[in-house]
TORVEXZA-359955 format. One record per atom (N, C-alpha, C): x, y, z. Coordinates in pm, whole numbers, padded with zeros to 5 digits, always signed. Each point is the difference from the previous one (the first is absolute). Example, Ala and Ser with C-alpha at 12.3 -4.5 7.8 and 13.67 -1.06 7.14 Angstrom:
! TORVEXZA-359955
+01319-00569+00780 -00089+00119+00000 +00090+00120+00000 -00035+00105-00072 +00082+00119+00006 -00077+00109+00073 
END
This chain:
! TORVEXZA-359955
-00166-00415+03823 +00065+00035-00125 -00057+00223-00017 -00096-00030+00070 -00089+00172-00005 +00104+00078+00073 +00048-00087+00103 +00131+00080+00114 +00087+00062-00102 +00010-00042-00129 +00113+00086-00088 -00019+00086-00089 +00086+00097-00018 -00032+00119-00096 +00028+00014-00119 -00091+00017-00093 -00032-00024-00166 +00013-00219-00038 -00108-00020+00078 +00030-00139+00005 -00011+00000-00125 -00146+00039-00043 -00093-00028-00170 +00140-00003-00105 +00058+00078+00052 +00158+00046-00109 +00076-00114+00003 +00046-00046+00162 +00077-00094+00017 -00058-00153-00030 -00151-00025-00012 -00014-00101-00103 -00042-00002-00104 -00003+00121-00066 +00059-00032-00166 +00122-00021-00008 +00081+00090+00040 +00108-00059-00033 +00053-00147+00032 -00037-00053+00088 +00035-00185+00033 -00111-00054-00089 -00114+00059-00059 -00065-00052-00097 +00061-00036-00089 +00047+00073-00047 +00135+00053-00168 +00051-00135+00006 +00097+00041+00136 +00130-00078-00001 -00065-00162-00003 -00136-00045+00089 +00018-00168-00032 -00049-00009-00151 -00104+00095-00049 -00016-00027-00158 +00157+00004-00111 +00074+00069+00064 +00108-00022-00082 +00099-00054+00024 -00002-00059+00086 +00121-00098+00072 +00135+00051+00049 -00030+00136+00047 +00098+00091+00077 +00029-00001+00060 +00141-00039+00087 +00043+00051+00140 -00011+00090-00015 -00003+00077+00116 -00019+00124+00066 +00045+00020+00152 +00119+00067+00073 +00019+00003+00075 -00017+00147+00026 -00060+00048+00102 -00026+00147+00053 +00107-00020+00132 +00077+00118-00030 +00059+00061+00119 +00006+00132+00071 -00031+00031+00104 +00023+00093+00058 +00119+00117+00031 -00020+00057-00084 +00117+00106+00019 +00007+00127+00069 +00049+00033+00085 +00028+00120+00118 -00026+00098-00092 -00103+00127-00009 +00024+00126-00060 +00120+00110+00062 +00055+00019-00124 +00138+00080+00007 +00144-00037+00031 -00078-00152-00034 +00149-00085+00008 +00111-00035-00137 -00023+00128-00072 +00103+00007-00109 -00008-00113-00086 -00090-00041-00042 -00015-00139-00059 -00069+00041-00136 +00158-00041-00065 -00074+00093-00161 -00112-00075-00058 -00060-00113+00019 -00151-00042-00038 -00114+00056+00071 +00023+00003+00121 -00087+00073+00068 -00055+00184-00026 +00143+00049-00065 +00018+00189+00007 -00086+00002-00152 +00065-00133-00088 -00097-00007-00086 -00173+00005-00017 -00032-00113+00071 -00139-00011+00049 -00073+00099+00071 +00103+00075+00099 -00084+00149+00011 +00008+00105-00076 +00083+00010-00099 +00012+00105-00105 -00150-00059-00100 -00009-00127-00029 -00089+00015-00107 -00153-00026+00111 -00028-00018+00062 -00088+00008+00078 -00046+00187+00014 +00083+00083+00028 +00011+00142+00011 -00061-00014-00111 +00062+00009-00151 -00016+00057-00079 -00165-00056-00102 -00053-00102+00086 -00142-00097-00006 -00110+00126+00039 +00070+00020+00135 -00155+00099+00089 +00016+00109-00115 +00100+00043-00105 -00064+00097-00035 -00007+00018-00136 +00003-00104-00009 -00085-00056-00193 -00117-00002-00044 -00028+00060-00094 -00158-00059-00013 -00039-00136-00068 +00100-00070-00008 -00014-00136-00023 -00074-00044+00125 -00124-00113-00092 -00088-00036+00116 +00029-00194-00057 +00033-00084+00136 +00001-00113-00022 -00145-00077+00029 -00080-00069-00023 -00102-00062+00023 +00016-00172+00047 -00035-00020+00082 +00012-00175+00022 -00101-00053+00092 -00037-00097-00109 -00123-00052+00073 +00007-00065+00109 -00103+00012+00067 -00023-00089+00116 -00014-00149-00008 +00072-00034+00077 +00039-00210-00061 -00014+00001+00213 -00103-00104+00003 -00013-00064+00112 +00037-00109+00011 +00076-00073+00074 +00066-00091-00013 -00076-00090+00047 +00044-00148+00010 -00100-00117-00012 +00017-00038+00217 +00088+00144+00024 +00009-00028+00149 -00109+00116+00056 -00021+00076-00052 -00075+00074+00000 -00135+00061+00031 -00104-00003+00039 -00141-00049-00025 -00040+00126-00023 +00080+00123+00075 -00076+00082+00045 +00079+00143-00059 -00064+00102-00073 +00151+00107-00040 -00122+00192+00110 +00058+00010+00118 -00037+00095+00068 -00008+00141-00129 -00096+00008+00051 -00059+00173-00110 -00095+00101+00079 +00062+00140-00012 -00063+00094+00031 -00021+00122-00051 -00141+00054-00048 -00015+00049-00088 +00048+00022-00120 +00013-00104-00080 +00002-00085-00133 +00165+00035+00027 +00052+00009+00062 +00187-00046+00021 +00037-00112+00069 +00113-00051-00044 +00049-00092+00096 +00051+00007+00072 +00013-00044+00168 +00085+00000+00116 +00118-00067-00048 +00103+00098-00001 +00144-00099-00023 +00034+00010+00138 +00014+00009+00086 +00039+00077+00111 -00046-00152+00124 +00057+00049+00173 -00076-00126+00031 -00085+00039+00050 -00096-00094+00014 -00156+00046+00019 -00022+00042+00146 +00053-00020+00031 -00025+00022+00205 +00048+00148-00012 +00092+00008-00062 +00082+00188-00019 -00110+00048-00076 -00016-00010-00098 -00173+00050-00093 -00057+00071+00126 -00100-00166+00030 -00094+00059+00070 +00024+00095+00091 +00102-00018+00124 +00051+00080+00056 +00003+00119-00039 +00069+00077-00081 +00021+00120-00062 -00145+00031-00076 -00053-00052-00044 -00116+00095-00060 -00134+00011+00107 +00024-00096+00105 -00085+00005+00077 +00023+00144+00135 +00162+00024-00029 +00056+00097+00089 -00086+00149-00044 +00029-00039-00102 -00007+00146-00115 -00146+00006-00044 -00082-00088-00017 -00096+00022+00050 -00104+00089+00120 +00084-00040+00088 -00025+00069+00148 +00030+00102-00011 +00120+00062-00088 +00023+00159+00049 -00070+00070-00110 -00066-00043-00062 -00135+00088-00092 -00058-00015+00026 -00079-00054+00124 -00110-00006+00101 -00051+00132+00058 
END
């Protein structure tokens, strides 16, 4: 599970779907595919990046995961091995 990017967000979506009995199907769409809905999602993401609105999401620990990795009071939401490798590499560069 920790090899997946944004695993905490994905877990929250899955938990929400289970709670509300929603069937959700995620489909990978190739970028720049001229897909109307993908283009609309890209536009909304770009608008969100420059927005001053903030969405706060509570951390939810699912029953299958007992540990949520945190570093410097921030949730690690990338693959742990990658995070450790990058953090180690950066710390050696500054020494």
